[in-house]
C-alpha positions in Angstrom: -53.2 -72.6 28.0 -56.0 -75.0 29.1 -57.9 -76.2 26.0 -61.6 -77.2 26.1 -61.2 -80.5 24.1 -58.8 -81.8 26.7 -61.3 -81.1 29.5 -64.1 -83.1 27.6 -62.1 -86.3 27.5 -61.0 -86.3 31.0 -63.7 -84.7 33.1 -67.4 -85.5 33.9 -70.1 -83.2 32.7 -70.7 -81.9 36.3 -67.1 -81.2 36.7 -67.3 -79.5 33.4 -70.3 -77.4 34.5 -68.7 -76.5 37.7 -65.5 -75.6 35.9 -67.4 -73.4 33.5 -69.1 -71.5 36.3 -65.8 -70.9 38.0 -64.3 -69.9 34.8 -67.1 -67.4 34.1 -66.6 -65.9 37.5 -62.9 -65.5 36.9 -63.4 -64.0 33.5 -65.9 -61.5 34.9 -63.6 -60.5 37.7 -60.7 -60.0 35.3 -62.7 -58.0 32.8 -64.1 -55.8 35.5 -60.6 -55.3 36.9 -59.4 -54.4 33.4 -62.1 -51.9 33.0 -61.3 -50.2 36.3 -57.6 -50.2 35.5 -58.3 -48.9 32.0 -60.5 -46.1 33.4 -57.7 -45.3 35.8 -55.1 -45.3 33.1 -57.3 -43.1 31.0 -57.6 -40.6 33.8 -53.9 -40.7 34.3 -53.4 -40.2 30.6 -55.8 -37.2 30.7 -53.6 -35.7 33.4 -50.4 -36.5 31.5 -51.7 -35.0 28.3 -52.9 -31.9 30.1 -49.5 -31.6 31.7 -47.8 -32.1 28.4 -50.1 -29.5 26.7 -49.4 -27.0 29.4 -45.6 -27.7 29.2 -45.8 -27.3 25.4 -47.7 -24.1 25.7 -45.1 -22.8 28.2 -42.3 -23.8 25.8 -44.0 -22.1 22.9 -44.4 -19.0 25.1 -40.8 -19.1 26.1 -39.7 -19.4 22.5 -41.8 -16.4 21.5 -40.2 -14.4 24.3 -36.8 -15.6 23.4 -37.4 -14.7 19.8 -38.5 -11.3 20.8 -35.3 -10.6 22.9 -32.8 -12.5 20.7 -30.4 -10.3 18.7 -30.7 -10.5 14.9 -28.3 -12.8 13.0 -24.9 -11.0 12.6 -24.0 -10.0 9.1 -20.3 -10.9 9.0 -19.6 -8.7 6.1 -21.1 -5.8 7.9 -19.2 -6.7 11.1 -15.9 -6.5 9.1 -16.8 -3.0 8.0 -17.6 -2.0 11.6 -14.3 -3.3 12.8 -12.5 -1.4 10.1 -14.2 1.8 11.1 -13.2 1.2 14.7 -9.6 0.5 13.7 -9.4 3.8 11.7 -10.9 5.8 14.5 -8.4 4.2 17.0 -5.3 5.5 15.1 -3.7 8.3 17.0 -2.1 11.0 15.0 0.4 12.9 17.1 1.0 16.5 15.9 4.6 17.4 16.5 4.8 21.1 15.9 6.7 22.7 18.8 4.8 26.0 18.6 1.0 26.3 18.8 0.4 28.2 15.6 -3.0 27.9 14.0 -3.8 28.4 10.3 -4.8 32.1 11.0 -1.4 32.7 12.7 0.4 31.3 9.6 -1.6 33.4 7.3 -0.9 36.5 9.3 2.9 35.8 9.5 3.0 35.2 5.7 1.3 38.6 5.3 4.0 40.2 7.5 6.6 38.7 5.1 4.8 40.2 2.0 4.4 43.5 3.9 8.2 43.5 4.4 8.7 43.1 0.6 6.3 45.9 -0.2 7.9 48.2 2.4 11.3 47.5 0.9 10.4 48.3 -2.7 8.2 51.2 -1.6 11.2 52.8 0.2 9.7 52.5 3.7 12.6 52.9 6.1 11.1 51.6 9.3 8.6 48.9 10.0 5.2 49.7 11.6 5.7 48.3 15.1 1.9 47.7 15.4 2.3 44.8 13.0 4.3 42.9 15.6 1.4 41.7 17.7 1.8 41.1 21.4 0.7 37.5 21.1 4.0 36.8 19.3 6.1 38.4 22.1 8.5 35.9 23.8 8.7 33.6 20.8 12.3 34.1 20.1 12.9 31.2 17.6 15.3 31.7 14.7 13.4 32.0 11.4 14.6 31.4 7.8 12.7 33.0 5.0 12.8 31.5 1.5 11.9 33.1 -1.8 10.8 31.2 -4.9 9.9 32.4 -8.4 8.2 29.7 -10.6 9.8 27.0 -8.5 13.3 28.4 -8.5 14.9 29.6 -5.3 15.6 33.3 -5.3 16.9 33.9 -1.8 17.1 32.6 1.7 18.1 34.3 4.9 17.5 34.3 8.7 16.8 36.5 11.7 16.2 36.1 15.4 14.2 38.6 17.5 12.0 38.2 20.6 8.8 38.7 18.7 8.1 36.1 16.0 6.3 38.5 13.7 9.2 41.0 13.9 11.7 38.1 13.2 9.8 37.3 10.1 9.8 40.9 8.9 13.5 41.3 9.4 14.4 37.9 7.9 12.4 38.8 4.8 14.2 42.1 4.3 17.5 40.2 4.7 16.4 37.7 2.1 15.6 40.5 -0.4 19.3 41.3 -0.5 20.5 37.7 -0.9 22.2 37.6 -4.3 23.4 34.0 -4.2 20.7 32.6 -6.5 21.4 34.4 -9.8 21.0 37.7 -8.2 18.5 39.1 -5.7 14.8 39.6 -6.5 13.7 42.7 -8.4 10.3 44.3 -8.8 9.9 42.3 -12.0 9.7 39.1 -9.8 7.0 40.4 -7.4 4.0 39.1 -9.4 5.3 35.6 -9.1 7.0 35.8 -5.7 6.2 33.0 -3.3 7.4 33.1 0.3 8.3 30.2 2.7 8.6 30.5 6.5 10.8 28.1 8.4 10.7 28.4 12.1 13.6 26.6 13.9 13.1 24.6 17.1 15.4 23.6 19.9 18.8 22.1 18.9 20.1 18.8 20.1 23.6 17.3 19.6 23.6 15.3 16.4 23.0 11.6 17.0 21.2 8.6 15.5 17.8 10.3 16.0 18.4 12.8 13.2 15.7 12.2 10.5 16.1 13.4 7.0 13.5 16.0 5.9 12.2 16.4 9.5 15.3 17.9 11.0 17.7 20.7 9.9 21.4 20.7 10.7 23.9 23.2 12.1 27.6 22.9 12.7 30.2 25.2 14.1 33.9 25.5 15.0 35.6 28.5 16.7 32.8 30.9 15.7 32.5 29.6 12.1 29.3 27.9 11.4 26.5 27.2 8.9 22.9 25.9 9.0 20.6 24.0 6.7 16.9 23.8 7.4 15.1 20.5 6.9 13.9 21.1 3.3 17.4 21.2 1.8 17.8 17.5 2.2 14.6 16.7 0.3 14.8 19.3 -2.4 18.4 18.4 -3.2 18.0 14.7 -2.4 21.0 14.8 -0.1 21.9 12.2 2.5 23.4 13.1 5.9 27.0 12.7 4.8 26.6 14.9 1.8 24.7 17.5 3.8 27.5 17.7 6.3 30.1 18.1 3.6 28.2 20.9 2.0 27.7 22.6 5.4 31.4 22.4 6.1 32.1 24.2 2.9 29.3 26.7 3.5 30.9 27.5 6.9 34.3 28.0 5.3 35.8 24.9 6.7 37.3 21.8 4.9 34.8 19.5 3.2 35.4 16.7 5.7 35.2 18.9 8.8 32.5 16.8 10.2 35.1 14.3 11.2 36.9 16.9 13.3 36.2 16.3 17.0 36.4 20.1 17.6 33.4 20.7 15.2 30.1 20.8 17.1 27.1 19.3 15.2 23.5 19.8 15.9 20.0 19.0 14.5 16.7 20.7 15.1 13.0 20.4 14.1 11.4 22.9 11.8 7.9 24.3 11.2 7.5 25.0 7.5 4.6 26.8 5.8 4.4 28.8 2.6 2.5 30.5 -0.2 2.8 28.6 -3.5 1.8 29.1 -7.1 -0.5 26.0 -6.8 -3.0 27.3 -4.3 -4.3 30.5 -2.8 -4.2 28.9 0.6 -1.2 29.0 2.9 0.1 25.5 3.0 1.8 23.7 5.9 4.4 21.1 4.8 5.5 17.9 6.5 8.9 16.8 5.2 8.3 19.1 2.1 5.1 17.2 1.5 1.3 17.8 2.0 -0.1 14.8 3.6 -3.5 13.4 4.7 -2.8 12.5 8.3 -5.8 10.2 8.9 -6.4 7.3 6.6 -9.8 6.5 5.1 -11.1 4.2 2.5 -12.7 6.2 -0.3 -12.9 4.5 -3.6 -13.5 7.8 -5.4 -10.2 9.2 -4.1 -8.4 6.0 -5.0 -9.8 6.2 -8.6 -8.8 9.9 -8.8 -5.3 9.0 -7.6 -5.2 6.1 -10.1 -6.3 8.4 -13.0 -3.5 10.8 -12.1 -0.9 8.0 -12.0 -2.0 6.6 -15.3 -1.9 10.1 -16.8 1.7 10.5 -15.7 2.6 7.2 -17.1 1.2 8.1 -20.5 3.1 11.4 -20.5 6.2 9.6 -19.5 6.2 7.6 -22.8 8.5 9.5 -25.2 7.7 9.9 -28.9 9.9 6.9 -29.9 7.8 4.6 -27.7 10.2 4.3 -24.7 9.1 4.9 -21.1 11.5 7.3 -19.3 12.9 5.1 -16.6 13.8 7.6 -13.9 13.6 11.4 -13.2 15.6 13.6 -10.8 13.5 16.7 -10.0 16.3 18.4 -8.2 18.4 18.2 -11.4 15.5 18.5 -13.8 17.0 15.5 -15.6 16.0 12.0 -16.7 18.4 9.2 -15.9 20.2 7.2 -18.6 19.7 4.0 -16.6 17.1 1.3 -17.4 15.7 -2.0 -16.2 14.0 -4.3 -18.6 11.5 -5.9 -16.2 10.3 -2.5 -15.0 10.2 -1.2 -18.5 8.1 -4.1 -19.6 5.8 -3.8 -16.6 4.8 -0.5 -18.0 4.4 -2.0 -21.4 2.1 -4.7 -20.0 -0.1 -2.0 -18.3 -0.3 0.0 -21.6 -1.3 -3.2 -23.5 -4.1 -3.9 -21.0 -5.6 -0.4 -20.9 -5.3 0.0 -24.7 -7.6 -3.0 -25.1 -10.3 -0.9 -23.4 -9.5 2.5 -24.9 -9.0 2.8 -28.6 -7.3 6.2 -28.2 -4.3 4.3 -26.6 -4.0 1.6 -29.3 -1.4 3.6 -31.3 0.7 4.3 -28.2 0.7 0.6 -27.3 1.6 -0.4 -30.8 4.5 2.1 -31.0 5.7 1.0 -27.6 5.5 -2.7 -28.4 7.3 -2.3 -31.7 10.0 -0.3 -29.9 10.5 -3.1 -27.4 10.7 -5.8 -30.0 12.9 -3.9 -32.3 15.4 -3.0 -29.6 15.4 -5.9 -27.2 13.8 -9.0 -28.7 15.9 -11.8 -30.1 15.3 -15.3 -31.5 17.3 -18.5 -31.4 15.4 -20.9 -33.6 12.0 -21.4 -32.0 13.1 -19.7 -28.8 12.4 -16.0 -28.3 14.0 -13.9 -25.5 14.6 -10.4 -24.3 18.2 -9.4 -24.6 19.5 -6.4 -22.7 22.9 -5.4 -21.3 24.5 -8.6 -22.8 22.2 -11.0 -20.9 18.8 -12.5 -21.0 16.9 -13.1 -17.8 13.7 -15.2 -17.6 11.9 -12.4 -15.7 12.2 -10.0 -18.7 11.1 -12.7 -21.1 8.1 -13.4 -18.9 7.2 -9.8 -18.7 7.3 -9.5 -22.5 5.0 -12.6 -22.8 2.6 -11.0 -20.3 2.6 -7.8 -22.4 1.6 -9.7 -25.5 -1.0 -11.8 -23.6 -2.8 -8.6 -22.7 -2.3 -7.0 -26.1 -5.3 -6.4 -28.4 -2.8 -7.2 -31.2 -2.0 -10.7 -29.8 -2.9 -12.4 -33.1 -0.4 -10.2 -34.9 2.3 -11.0 -32.4 1.4 -14.7 -31.9 4.5 -16.1 -33.4 6.7 -13.9 -31.1 4.5 -14.8 -28.1 4.7 -18.5 -28.7 8.5 -18.3 -29.0 8.8 -16.4 -25.8 6.6 -19.1 -24.2 8.9 -21.7 -25.7 11.8 -20.1 -24.0 10.1 -20.2 -20.6 9.2 -23.9 -21.1 12.8 -24.5 -22.2 14.1 -22.9 -18.9 11.7 -24.9 -16.8 13.3 -27.9 -15.1 11.6 -31.3 -14.8 10.7 -30.6 -11.1 9.0 -27.3 -12.1 11.7 -25.0 -11.0 13.3 -22.5 -13.4 16.7 -21.5 -14.6 17.1 -17.7 -14.1 19.0 -17.0 -17.3 18.9 -17.9 -20.9 22.1 -15.9 -21.5 24.0 -15.6 -18.3 25.8 -12.3 -17.3 29.5 -12.1 -17.0 29.3 -11.3 -13.3 28.6 -13.6 -10.3 25.1 -13.8 -9.1 22.9 -15.7 -6.6 20.3 -17.5 -8.7 18.2 -18.4 -5.6 17.8 -14.7 -4.8 16.9 -13.8 -8.4 14.3 -16.5 -8.6 12.5 -15.1 -5.6 11.4 -12.4 -8.1 11.5 -14.2 -11.4 9.7 -17.4 -10.4 6.4 -15.7 -9.7 6.7 -13.4 -12.6 7.2 -16.4 -14.9 4.4 -18.5 -13.5 2.1 -15.5 -13.9 3.2 -15.1 -17.6 2.3 -18.8 -18.2 -1.2 -18.3 -16.6 -1.8 -15.1 -18.6 -0.8 -16.8 -21.8 -3.1 -19.8 -21.0 -6.0 -17.4 -20.4 -5.3 -15.6 -23.7 -5.0 -18.8 -25.8 -6.8 -21.5 -24.0 -3.8 -23.8 -24.5 -3.6 -26.0 -21.4 0.0 -26.9 -21.8 0.8 -23.5 -20.4 -1.6 -24.0 -17.5 0.0 -27.4 -16.9 3.4 -25.9 -16.8 2.3 -23.1 -14.5 0.7 -25.7 -12.1 3.9 -27.8 -12.1 6.1 -24.8 -11.2 3.6 -23.5 -8.7 3.7 -26.9 -7.0 7.5 -26.7 -6.7 7.5 -23.2 -5.3 4.7 -23.8 -2.9 7.0 -26.5 -1.4 10.1 -24.3 -1.7 8.8 -21.0 -0.5 5.7 -21.7 1.5 5.8 -25.1 3.1 9.4 -24.5 4.0 9.0 -20.8 4.8 10.1 -21.1 8.4 13.4 -22.7 7.6 16.5 -20.7 8.2 17.3 -18.2 5.4 14.5 -19.5 3.2 12.0 -16.6 3.7 12.4 -13.4 1.7 9.3 -11.3 1.1 10.1 -10.4 -2.5 8.5 -13.6 -3.7 5.2 -12.9 -2.0 3.4 -10.4 -4.2 4.1 -12.2 -7.5 3.2 -15.6 -6.1 0.1 -14.1 -4.5 -1.2 -13.2 -7.9 -0.4 -16.6 -9.3 -2.1 -18.4 -6.4 -5.2 -16.1 -6.8 -5.5 -17.0 -10.5 -4.9 -20.7 -10.0 -7.5 -20.9 -7.2 -10.1 -19.2 -9.4 -9.2 -21.6 -12.2 -9.1 -24.9 -10.2 -10.9 -24.2 -6.9 -8.1 -26.1 -5.2 -7.9 -25.3 -1.5 -4.1 -25.7 -1.5 -3.8 -22.4 -3.4 -6.1 -20.4 -1.1 -4.2 -21.9 1.9 -0.9 -20.9 0.4 -1.9 -17.3 -0.5 -3.2 -16.8 3.1 0.1 -18.1 4.6 2.3 -15.8 2.6 0.1 -12.8 2.9 -0.2 -13.2 6.7 3.6 -13.2 6.8 4.1 -10.1 4.7 1.7 -8.0 6.9 4.5 -8.2 9.6 6.4 -5.7 7.5 3.7 -3.0 7.4 3.8 0.0 9.7 0.3 0.2 11.2 1.0 2.9 13.8 2.7 5.8 12.0 5.5 6.1 14.5 7.8 7.8 15.1 6.7 9.8 12.1 3.2 10.0 10.7 4.3 9.7 7.1 5.5 6.2 7.8 2.0 5.0 8.3 1.0 2.2 5.9 4.4 1.6 4.3 5.8 -1.9 4.1 9.1 -1.6 6.0 10.0 -3.0 9.3 13.3 -1.6 10.8 13.7 -4.9 12.7 14.3 -6.7 9.4 16.6 -4.4 7.4 17.8 -7.5 5.5 14.6 -7.3 3.5 15.5 -4.0 1.9 15.2 -0.3 2.5 11.9 1.7 2.6 10.7 2.2 -1.0 7.3 3.0 -2.5 7.8 0.3 -5.2 8.0 -2.3 -2.3 4.9 -0.9 -0.6 2.9 -0.8 -3.8 3.8 -4.4 -5.0 3.1 -5.8 -1.5 -0.2 -3.9 -1.5 -1.1 -5.5 -4.8 -0.4 -8.9 -3.4 -2.6 -8.2 -0.4 -5.5 -7.1 -2.7 -5.3 -10.4 -4.5 -5.3 -12.3 -1.2 -8.3 -10.2 0.0 -10.2 -11.3 -3.0 -9.7 -15.0 -2.2 -10.6 -14.4 1.5 -13.9 -12.8 0.4 -14.6 -15.7 -1.9 -14.2 -18.3 0.8 -15.7 -16.0 3.4 -12.7 -15.9 5.7 -13.9 -12.9 7.6 -10.9 -12.5 10.0 -8.5 -12.3 7.1 -10.9 -10.0 5.2 -10.6 -7.6 8.1 -6.8 -7.9 8.4 -6.2 -7.6 4.7 -8.6 -4.7 4.2 -7.0 -2.9 7.1 -3.7 -3.3 5.4 -5.1 -2.1 2.0 -6.5 1.1 3.6 -3.1 1.9 5.2 -1.2 1.0 2.1 -3.3 3.2 -0.2 -3.1 6.0 2.3 0.7 5.8 2.3 1.0 5.8 -1.5 -1.4 8.6 -2.1 0.6 10.7 0.4 3.7 10.1 -1.8 1.9 11.2 -5.0 2.8 14.6 -6.5 -0.4 16.4 -7.0 -0.3 20.1 -6.1 1.4 22.3 -3.5 3.9 19.5 -2.8 5.5 20.5 -6.1 6.3 24.0 -4.8 10.0 23.6 -5.5 9.6 22.1 -9.0 10.6 24.2 -11.9 8.9 21.6 -14.2 6.0 20.2 -12.3 4.4 18.7 -15.4 7.1 16.1 -15.3 6.1 14.8 -11.9 2.3 15.5 -11.6 0.6 12.2 -10.7 3.8 10.2 -10.2 4.7 8.3 -7.0 8.0 9.3 -5.5 10.5 6.8 -4.2 9.7 7.6 -0.5 9.3 10.2 2.2 13.0 11.0 2.1 13.3 11.4 -1.7 11.6 13.2 -4.5 13.1 10.8 -7.1 10.7 9.1 -9.5 11.0 5.7 -11.2 8.6 4.0 -13.5 8.0 1.1 -11.1 7.1 3.3 -8.2 4.2 4.6 -10.2 3.7 1.4 -12.2 3.3 -0.9 -9.2 0.9 1.6 -7.6 -1.2 1.6 -10.7 -1.4 -2.2 -10.7 -2.3 -2.2 -7.0 -4.9 0.5 -7.3 -6.5 -1.1 -10.3 -6.9 -4.4 -8.4 -8.3 -2.6 -5.4 -10.9 -0.7 -7.4 -11.8 -4.0 -9.2 -12.3 -5.9 -6.0 -14.1 -3.4 -3.9 -16.4 -2.0 -6.7 -17.9 -5.5 -6.9 -18.7 -5.6 -3.2 
């Protein structure tokens, strides 16, 4: 930059004046140019600002329009419920009656049967032909009529005419004369007489498609033959082999005649409806049962079912304090067998409910004292359950769980701590367990046993920690859970390493440990095992609608046979997994798990004795509210009902909080 003091020393005054004039002109021009340029820039800026303002206004307008047409934010919880409703509505229930008979038809045909009885005892020699309506012409199916008086069978016989109503009339009068069941009926029986109608469908040669309780059987050889309709298998709890033996004898053939190639064997479907002492309505039976065909999720119905099951469990406790282990309705007998883990499962439930109901405290105390008096032993500071000359860790764990839930825990604290000591004694350094404190005399596979016992034992440690606050039990539970997460879950896909029995017990442990620690490894683990166990569940109800919801997959028979105790314990595990899915807002799993829960509760409630499905029971009070073993059996065991109680209690707890 040119500085003025430099100019003074080197230039004359004139030059300076001339320079100043030129400089002034230059500055004037520059300033003027700047002004013009600034004015132009200002004009440009005005345009730019206007354009920007217009664009901003347009953007704001677009946003308002977008806001007006945008869908509201999706409520994921509500979306899960919508998907559940869609799933339930999508389930197709296929009616499989081979005759199109409505409820009014069945009422009319039952009336025909009672009319036949009245005519017989009134001395009417010929039936009124007008009773045999034209609409039943051409229906020439064979029909069996069955009589029952207070649950006891009092006759059964058949007929076959070309009018269905006439067939029923004649079959009924034939049945009146059946004296095979302690003599035929008399007028003294009429006030309590209930009548069953069983219409026989088209026969097929006996093959692998025979289904117990759905199909009846017939065999013949050289004109000698006999039939059993479908209910005989369920009411008598007979398998196919035993049914065939009985049929052979009934036909006057040798007991093993079914092996004779000259004997023709057939099976057939049946339509079964009846009057019963439990309802004024005519009831249609499906495999001797009355079922809800379409599942729904109704907490009130689940609570009612739960109340009935718990009522049965209380009545099943005898006066000495022992839970009757098993009941055979067809024999009207209790079994002499027992299982300590299942016995103590019932004791744990009674301990828990007694803490909330003072009326049950005495029952719990009597039961607990019976258990300790008969099966508890001590070895120094180690306590254990001793039954059938052995002591398994699972039974010791269940006894500890019972005391952990007991309102009398302080009174039993010494026993509880010794039971816990035994568990810690049987825990290895790596966290795994030994299955036995006192081993049995027979050979066993410890790995298989621990699939059950490991989860039961970890759960006992957690329960005792929650009851006492002593963290050494929590530390022991965590150490074992770490081992079994690796053993059962991380390595689940390895050959022969997966077996679903460990899932429901470990699901409960993982649920509790996640809620105690918040550690994601527990939620990840519970999701992995629960996703896997859903593969076992029948979610279609085919080929028979009473399969819907049960946990059994015929493609994996190595995991056990269909059994309500399996369905209920798996269902309980799913309920625990659902709770964690809801906590972490895993909406896809919430949907899958709730869908499974709805189907599982549907299946179990269909297996509960609760009314007309007890039509063949002489002592219905012994089964009311209980869950039978499965669709093919009327047998009852304490764990079929006990596991259902635990599952339903958890479901009610989780969904009442929603």
